[in-house]
N, C-alpha and C positions, 0 to 999 in steps of 0.2 A: 260429062261422062265419067271423068275422074272422080267426082264426088260420089257417084253410085258405086264405083269399084271400091273406093276407100270405105264407104259405109258398109258394104257387104263384107269386106275383110275384117272390119271392126266387129261386126255381129258374129262372124265365124270365130274370131278370137275370143270374144266374151263367152260364147256358148261352149267352146272347148275347155276354157278355164273353169267354168261352172261344172262341167261333167267330170273333170279331173279332180276337183275339190270334193265332189260328192262321193266318189268311189270308195274311199275308206269307210265312210259312214254307211254306205249301202252294203258293203261287205260285212260290216259288224252287225247291222240290222238283220241281214239274211241269216248269218250264222246263229245269232241269238234267237231268231224266230224258229229255226230248225230245232234248237235245243228245247225251247219252250214247248213246241208241239210234241216232241218226244216225251218230255217230262209230264205234260198234262195227260197224254195217252197212257203212260206207264203208271202214274200215281193215282189219277182220278178215274180212268176208265178200266184199266186192268187191275188196279189196286195192288200193285207190286211195289211196295215201299222200298225194298232192298235194291231193286233195279233202278228205281227213281233216285235213290241216294247215289248210285254209281254215275248218274248223269250230272251230278253236282260237282263243283270244284273240289280239289283235294283237301284244302283247308276247311271247307264247309263239311266234308265227310268226316273229318276228325272231330269237329265241334258238335255235330249232331249225333245223338245216341240212337242206335238202330232200334232199340226197344221202344224208345219214346216215339220214334217215327212210325213204328208199327201200331202203337197205341193211337197216335194221331190219325193214321189212316182209317182205323176202325171208328174213331169218333167222327171223322168226315163222312164215312159211309152211313153211320146211324143218324147223324144230325141233318145231313143234306140229301142223302139218297144217291141215286145214280145220276151221273152227268148226262144231260140231255142235249145241250147246245152250248157252244162258246163262240164269242165274237171278239176279234181284235179291236181294241179301242185306241191305244196310244203307245208310242215308244219315245222315251225321253232320254236324252243324252246329257249326263252330268259330267263334271270334271273327273270324278273318281269312280263313277259307276253309271250303269244304264238301268232304266226301269221299263218294263213291259207290262201293260195293263190289259186284261181281258175281262169282259163281262160274261158270266156263265149262268145257265139255267140248270137247276137240279130238280129232282122229283119233289123234294120237300121245300125247296127255296126257289122262288121265281127269279131272283136277282142276287148274284154273288160276284163281288169284285175280287179278281185274282191278280195280285201284284207279284211279279218275278223280278228279282234284283240280280244284275250281272256285274262282274268286275270289268276292268278295262281290257282284260284278255278275252272277254266274251264267255266266261265261265259262270254258270249259275251259282250264286252265293246263298240266296234265301228266297222264301216265298211267303205269301200271306193270303188267306182266303177270308173275306169279310162279307157276310150276308148284309144286303142293303134292305133296310126296313122302310116302309112308307111312313111319312110323318103323319101323326094324328092331326086331324083338323081341329083348329082352335074353335071353341064355341063362339058364336056371334055375340058381340058386345051388346049389352042391354042398353036401350035408349032411355034417356030420362024424360 
């Protein structure tokens, strides 16, 4: 009977330790996902680049020119069209930054990869939208 009690205590101890270790990462993930959702809605749905810039970190706001971001917003609208759907793909935790990846569908592009980069404070630093093109099929090799 003592073996069962010791085993149960060990399992509870291991589970509580795992939950405690995961909580900082879970909080970071949740905060960054909230910012990512607001940024995507503001920049890609509402097309309000100045409000989207305000969602970014202070040093990122200083580095990004508002006029260039307005131009970029117009380019996104003309090349990709309206955002139709987005799906969360991954969240990667690095030593100095975190990366969140979404796959998106636009009117003019069926698959676009959106990467959002966050600093260790959970503030949005940068973003990238990359249309994914299908690879052309290679012609069949000729038999001799």
